[in-house]
N, C-alpha and C positions, 0 to 999 in steps of 0.2 A: 072545204076541208072535211066536213061531216060526210059528204057523199063519197069522197075518196076513201075514207076509213071504212065506210059501209061496203064499198066495192071490194076493197082488199079482204075484208072479212068474208064476203060472199065467195070470192075466188078461193080463199083458203078452205072454206067449208066444202065447196064443190070438189076441190082437190082431195081432201080427206075422204069424202064419200066415195069418189072414184077409186082411190087407193084401196079402201075397204072392200068394195065390190070386186076389184081385180084380184084380191088376195083372200078369197073365201076358202081356199084349200085347207084341209086339216093338217095339223102337225102335232107331234108329240112333245109334251112338256113334262120333264121329270124334275122334280124339285130337289132330289138328291142324286148324286152321281151313281152310275151303274144301274142295276135293277133293284136297288133298295128303295122302298116307298112306292107310292102310287105314281102312275103315269097318266097324264091328262091329255085328251085330244082337244085342241083349241084351234080356231082359225088363225091363219098366218098374220093377219093384220093386228091381232090383239096385243102381242108384245110391243109392236111399234107404237100403237096408239097409247098403250100404258106408259111407254117411255116419254112420249110427247106430253101427255097429261102430267106425269110426274115432274118433268122438267119445267113445265109451266107453273106448277104449284111451288116448286123449289125456288124458281126465279121470283115468283110473287112474294114469298116469305122474305127473301133478301131485299126486295124493293121496298116492302112495308117497313122492315127494320131500318133501312137507310132513311126513308121518309120520316120515321119517328125520331131518329137521331137529328135530322135537319130541323124538324119542328122544335125540338128542345133547344137547339142552338139559336133558332130564330127568337124564341121566347126570352132566352138569356140576353140576346142583343137588344130586344125591345125594352127589357127592364133597364139595361145599361143606358140606352138612349134616353129613357124617361128620367133616370137619375141625373144624367148630364144636362138635360134640358132644364130640370129643376135647379141645378147648380147655376146655370147661365142666368136663369130668371132671378135667382136670389142675388147674384152678383150685379145684375142689371139694376136691381132695386135698391142697392146700397146708396146711402147719401154721399155726395161728393164732399171732400174736405174743402173747407173754405180757405182762401189764400191768407186771410187775416189771421186765422188761428195758427197757420204754419209760421208766419212772421213773428208772432208773439213768443214762440218757444225759443 
């Protein structure tokens, strides 16, 4: 499995590098509409690469938040399990009522 993941990462990296090499042409990037503000000349691959990296970061943040939530639920379930196991142990150790005492009443 480790080799498969490494192969997928290598293929993805090679694809990104080839995409960047194929799109080295310059393009204009204006941060404001019209001719207001500066206009930057950047390679064509840069906005796409920025989008990919931004999406990966965005996804990572949500995955971390979900993992943190699940870890909290796991700790809560483990505490509840421990409480229930202690209760079972306490009930298991209770002395049994003798039959003679029940008949005397």
